[in-house]
C-alpha positions, -999 to +999 in steps of 0.1 A: -135+206+502-131+189+536-102+195+560-086+161+554-082+165+517-069+200+522-043+188+546-032+160+523-029+185+494-008+208+516+014+180+527+019+169+490+028+205+480+053+207+509+069+174+498+072+187+462+087+220+475+112+201+496+122+180+467+127+211+445+147+228+473+169+196+475+175+196+438+185+233+439+210+226+466+245+216+457+271+197+478+300+220+482+321+205+510+333+169+514+353+148+539+372+117+528+377+088+552+393+054+547+393+019+559+414-010+546+387-020+522+369+013+513+370+050+509+340+069+524+333+104+510+308+124+530+293+154+511+270+181+524+254+213+511+265+248+520+237+252+546+243+219+563+208+207+556+216+172+541+245+147+540+252+120+514+277+091+513+299+078+485+317+044+488+348+035+467+362+000+468+399-003+476+405-041+472+404-041+434+439-033+421+430-021+387+392-015+386+371+014+397+340+004+418+319+033+431+286+031+449+264+060+460+243+055+490+207+065+480+198+076+515+199+113+525+212+118+561+210+144+587+242+155+605+234+133+635+226+103+613+258+107+593+279+108+624+262+077+637+270+060+604+307+068+606+308+055+642+293+022+631+318+019+602+346+025+626+334-001+650+330-027+622+366-022+609+385-020+642+403-053+635+419-038+604+426-003+618+392+013+619+380+044+601+406+072+595+402+107+583+421+115+551+414+150+539+388+178+535+380+186+499+356+207+477+349+184+449+362+155+427+381+166+396+380+130+383+397+096+382+426+084+361+444+052+354+479+048+339+492+013+340+475-004+369+459+015+398+432+042+396+439+077+412+413+101+425+420+139+419+405+161+446+402+199+451+416+204+486+417+242+486+397+268+467+392+306+466+363+327+455+372+348+424+338+363+415+300+362+415+276+359+386+238+364+393+245+355+429+264+323+421+299+320+434+328+313+410+359+295+425+395+289+414+415+259+426+442+268+451+454+232+458+447+198+445+457+162+455+460+129+437+450+099+459+457+063+449+425+042+452+438+006+459+451-002+494+489-006+495+485-043+503+468-051+470+490-031+447+515-050+425+550-039+415+536-022+384+520+005+407+555+015+418+573+011+384+594+038+368+569+043+340+540+046+364+558+073+384+567+091+352+531+092+341+521+106+376+547+133+373+536+142+338+500+146+349+510+166+379+528+191+356+493+203+346+490+230+372+453+229+383+460+258+406+466+281+376+438+293+353+412+266+361+378+278+376+344+263+384+311+269+401+287+246+419+255+263+409+263+284+378+271+268+344+303+287+339+311+267+308+282+285+291+277+322+282+253+342+303+229+344+274+227+306+271+224+301+308+194+324+309+179+311+277+185+274+276+173+253+306+175+220+287+212+214+291+217+200+325+235+172+344+259+151+324+253+170+291+271+199+307+303+179+307+301+171+270+306+207+260+338+219+245+349+241+275+348+214+302+384+202+305+378+173+329+352+156+308+374+125+303+385+124+340+349+124+352+334+101+326+338+070+347+320+082+378+293+101+358+285+070+338+285+049+369+263+071+391+243+088+363+247+121+381+272+149+386+266+155+423+302+147+434+322+162+406+329+198+395+332+209+358+365+227+353+369+255+328+404+265+316+412+300+306+408+333+323+384+349+348+386+384+363+359+405+380+364+442+389+342+469+402+343+501+382+325+534+384+313+561+360+296+593+371+296+582+407+277+550+398+293+516+403+290+486+381+306+452+379+328+441+350+336+404+344+359+391+317+358+353+311+379+335+285+370+298+280+396+277+262+383+248+241+395+213+250+391+202+214+424+203+195+440+219+226+478+222+230+508+244+225+518+269+199+538+249+173+522+215+181+487+226+175+480+248+145+452+253+121+422+229+119+415+192+122+392+170+102+362+177+126+365+215+121+381+221+155+408+248+155+438+253+177+437+280+204+399+283+202+389+307+230+356+322+237+357+356+255+327+370+273+324+404+288+296+408+314+285+441+329+258+441+356+244+464+383+229+454+416+191+455+422+180+486+443+151+508+450+126+483+435+144+483+401+155+450+388+191+439+386+203+446+351+229+425+333+245+425+298+270+404+281+289+402+248+307+372+234+336+372+209+358+344+196+394+338+186+409+307+169+437+295+146+433+300+109+410+271+099+432+255+073+455+225+074+488+242+082+516+237+108+550+249+120+579+229+133+598+244+163+634+249+153+665+255+175+681+274+147+652+296+135+632+318+158+605+320+132+599+284+119+587+276+084+550+276+077+538+243+061+505+245+042+487+213+033+465+211+002+447+178+011+414+196+016+408+211-018+371+217-011+377+233+024+354+208+041+372+212+075+370+250+072+333+247+064+327+224+094+344+250+116+322+278+105+291+256+107+301+249+143+304+286+150+269+292+136+255+265+159+273+281+189+265+317+182+240+321+154+245+343+124+263+363+111+298+350+114+322+380+111+359+372+104+386+397+113+418+384+098+448+404+111+477+387+094+502+405+071+495+415+035+531+424+027+563+404+035+598+403+021+597+365+027+562+351+022+550+334+053+518+348+066+508+360+032+505+324+021+479+317+047+461+349+040+457+340+003+445+305+011+421+317+038+406+342+014+402+314-011+385+292+015+360+320+025+352+327-011+347+290-019+324+285+011+304+317+003+297+305-032+273+279-017+257+303+008+233+331+001+223+364+016+225+366+054+241+331+056+273+343+040+305+347+060+314+384+065+352+391+064+377+418+068+414+412+059+432+440+078+470+440+083+474+451+119+512+449+117+514+474+088+489+498+104+506+496+138+536+515+124+513+544+129+505+557+164+487+532+185+458+555+188+452+553+151+452+515+152+428+513+181+406+539+166+403+520+133+397+487+152+371+505+172+353+513+139+353+477+129+340+467+164+312+492+163+301+480+129+303+443+140+282+451+171+255+465+149+253+432+130+254+409+161+238+430+188+245+424+225+227+404+252+208+424+278+182+414+304+166+429+335+164+404+364+137+411+390+149+418+426+125+393+442+140+364+425+160+340+447+197+334+441+198+298+454+199+283+420+200+292+383+167+276+376+150+303+397+167+330+377+145+323+346+132+355+332+112+339+304+082+316+304+094+301+272+122+276+279+130+268+243+167+264+234+188+294+226+187+289+188+150+297+188+156+329+209+184+340+186+162+336+155+135+358+170+159+384+183+178+387+150+150+407+135+150+430+165+187+438+162+183+445+124+153+469+129+173+493+151+148+493+180+149+524+201+172+515+230+158+541+254+123+527+249+136+492+256+153+503+288+123+522+301+101+492+297+125+472+319+119+492+351+090+483+374+074+499+404+077+483+438+044+465+435+039+433+454+014+421+429+036+428+399+048+398+379+085+403+376+090+374+351+100+392+319+115+383+286+149+395+275+150+428+257+181+419+236+199+388+224+232+385+206+230+367+173+263+360+156+299+365+166+331+383+157+359+358+151+394+373+152+427+357+143+463+364+135+490+337+132+491+328+169+458+344+179+476+359+208+492+394+205+475+411+176+443+393+183+443+405+219+446+441+207+416+437+184+396+420+211+403+449+235+390+473+209+359+452+205+355+450+242+357+488+246+331+494+219+309+468+235+313+483+270+300+516+256+270+499+242+264+479+274+267+510+296+243+528+274+217+500+276+221+499+314+214+536+315+249+549+327+257+570+296+238+586+267+263+580+239+277+545+233+311+558+224+339+557+250+369+577+241+403+561+244+413+589+268+385+580+292+397+564+324+373+534+317+393+527+286+425+524+306+409+502+332+395+479+306+428+478+288+445+465+320+420+436+322+424+427+286+461+429+289+460+406+318+438+382+298+462+384+269+492+375+290+474+346+306+462+331+273+497+337+258+514+318+286+490+289+281+494+286+244+527+304+236+549+300+267+553+337+274+533+368+282+518+386+252+536+412+231+518+443+242+536+470+223+505+488+213+492+489+248+526+500+261+527+529+236+492+538+244+502+542+281+532+563+271+557+537+283+594+544+274+601+530+240+634+514+249+618+497+279+590+484+256+615+471+231+636+453+258+605+438+272+593+425+238+627+411+231+628+392+264+594+378+258+604+367+223+633+347+237+612+333+265+586+321+240+613+307+217+628+287+246+595+273+258+583+264+223+616+247+214+625+228+247+595+226+269+563+224+248+568+187+239+563+176+275+536+202+280+517+188+251+521+152+264+507+163+297+477+179+281+470+148+260+471+127+291+448+150+311+423+152+283+424+115+276+438+118+240+464+093+251+456+064+274+485+043+286+483+005+282+507-022+294+526-037+266+521-007+243+546+021+236+548+048+263+537+083+256+573+096+256+584+069+231+561+082+204+568+110+179+560+145+187+523+154+189+524+173+156+539+144+137+512+122+153+485+145+141+499+147+106+502+110+103+465+106+114+455+130+086+473+107+062+498+132+050+529+111+055+519+081+035+548+080+011+577+103+004+563+111-030+530+123-017+544+149+006+553+175-020+519+173-038+500+181-006+522+204+014+535+238+006+564+250+027+574+285+034+612+286+040+630+312+059+651+321+029+620+330+008+616+298-012+586+276-012+588+239-021+563+229-046+561+196-066+595+203-080+622+230-082+615+231-120+580+244-112+594+274-095+619+281-122+592+281-148+577+312-131+603+336-146+602+373-145+584+374-179+555+354-166+553+375-135+550+407-155+523+391-176+505+381-145+502+416-134+485+425-166+463+394-170+460+379-136+429+359-144+449+337-169+477+328-145+457+325-113+423+308-117+403+282-100+416+247-107+452+258-114+482+242-098+476+234-062+508+248-049+518+284-041+547+296-061+569+326-056+586+346-083+604+379-083+572+400-082+552+407-051+520+401-070+527+364-070+524+361-032+488+348-036+479+316-054+447+328-071+430+359-081+393+358-088+379+383-112+410+405-115+425+432-092+405+453-068+420+484-054+408+492-020+372+482-027+348+459-009+353+423-019+318+410-023+330+377-039+360+370-017+385+384-041+421+390-030+427+428-032+458+444-045+471+479-044+489+498-070+522+482-061+509+447-066+507+440-029+477+423-012+458+449+007+430+453+032+396+442+019+361+433+032+327+423+020+307+440+047+323+474+053+341+501+033+378+498+038+384+534+026+361+547+053+379+526+078+412+542+069+399+577+065+409+591+099+443+605+105+475+602+085+478+570+066+504+544+073+516+548+038+524+585+043+542+577+076+563+549+060+572+572+031+585+598+055+606+572+072+620+560+039+630+594+028+648+601+061+673+573+055+708+588+049+727+580+017+757+570+038+737+543+055+723+530+022+758+529+006+771+509+035+744+483+031+745+478-006+757+445-019+776+448-052+774+412-063+743+400-081+731+364-073+709+346-098+675+332-088+686+297-097+715+298-073+699+315-043+662+307-047+635+331-057+643+364-041+618+391-035+625+428-043+623+454-016+592+475-009+586+508-025+612+527-005+639+503-013+630+501-050+632+539-053+666+539-037+682+512-059+661+493-084+687+470-098+706+459-067+699+435-039+703+447-003+717+427+026+693+408+048+699+430+078+691+462+058+659+447+044+648+438+080+656+474+091+635+489+063+604+466+068+602+459+105+600+486+131+611+462+159+645+459+143+653+495+150+661+484+184+697+475+176+691+439+166+723+421+157+726+387+142 
């Protein structure tokens, strides 16, 4: 080979390398300039190696015209360009500096002009694989058209109201982004799937400014000038164990689909998207040292509203509004779509941890529990083997009447079992890999999508591969000739999905228990500890609790309007009980106020930000429409005629009644029928029976259907609704033994029995009501629980006394 051909080849290789380096660089700092006719945005990379120019037309009053200069400039060339622009526009004022910014959030139009949303201040909040993660500190909305071309509409009252509404979305709170790391994806997907890049990143469910950036992305066919915003929670802390440090990162990503506030977004929509859908990822990693690769591990779990068509209407008179359950989806297609989506996102198995109540004096949560069990059973009928949904119905409220340690211990058992089914993600990352871009962090020669990797790894997780052997194979000697490109040792396949009613308070406790169990597994894999179990008294458990408590408060503010109810965490820390009760009461009132008076505007702002509502001249304004919940219900076709409402909606009223097709339907369920149903439940509750939930005087009628008779504390392989000896729905599962789960410590039943026997006869006598009210006059009343029945079987107690017996919170001197 002659010298000329060799030189040409080297030059060609250098050009390819320079092009690759340019693609791996990201513009991170921008300067905005203006003339009368144009905006000029100058962007550069972190190392000041290249500059680019974006031009935005200002003479069009209601259109967005953006042009990207294809040239790549040096710093000197860019300064010269700006000088020439200034000289050419001196007659109209020249070139003026507007602001420094760190990325474009997007563009939005209300009634006439377009506005540009910019990040003007940022702060670093963490690092993942060498890639910085930032939060927004300050943002600015800049009108595009020059003031001389704007019409009166640009200054109208409605235009200003829309601007104020959009600005109420606080971008400086709980939004985060990265220039080089796809923070909208889990670590496992980032290191497994290199096919999702560019614009496709914005189409994912966790990018909240997808609508705002759609115009510029479609115009330029790139994402160089915009940042993808994720909404939720991000916290990174450095912890230590046995004098060794490791980094812990907790990320919560809130879905933009069916997003909103507590009472205005409930349940599922027709596409299978659920309210309050949040993905939580726990990342643990160590730095590379002594020739050993950097090691990193992550675990993902999910929370989301119960995937049924149900809703609640905020009420100024009722702190616990009625639950409205729709029966329009008799084949649970929306529920099926939701779980199909989870399988696409996380693989199999899907494990459902349902924490809502199994016993209530007034049936509210129990209605949804029964219908959710029916939905899971119905879906599982068409699935086989490993494809079936795994579920556990476990009443956290009832179990929390025991000591918090017992609740967390039992949830820890559930978490450990779920982790055995799903596994965790783990990968060594070699120390000689560059951190300039994620593309150079590939540890696998196979760049197939994550679904392929999950399928392969599923077999590894099930075969219980020796963890110590896997870890030892991940360490390498400091050999310059060694190929450090290795494949991942573990992949997570499947996910634990947790829910309560709001998916806030109880759900966060369960997610902490899962996070603690996962942390033990991660630290074991990373070589920090021999046993994967971390005791609740371990300082690490307390430090992890603080992070999850902070996450719970943040997510609760976003969806519910107040910090989370952290009674179990407070008791675990030994906080004074009176202080805890006062704190919980204040948060209840704060949540009630926000839900009742402020959430309507908050929901409108979210709809505007996400593009669910786009203002148009001559059309009704956003604030002139009905509430978001009514709008959603109308879209689902529920409010077609007055006569159709009762056949599709079941309503749980605060006085214990449920509206079915007619009041006569309720009266037909008399005490005799209820007694018969306890003996022959399969005749009165079977598939294809009346579509409404009815309530009679017996607790056994809380659930609409029973499949195959009663099951007492056994595993529910077919999705049956389990009942105990008192006729109450009880904990049940189709993938673990509920008796084993409850085997440790004194049971809640024993503790509740002790409490009931400690009630003085004087207090009971003061609370008894001597008059008997018929069911036809006061609605179907429910008898008290076992303790109340033993005390007086034939009488009805006052509402305040029933609350006192059944809810521990009411011990704290609640007065109506």
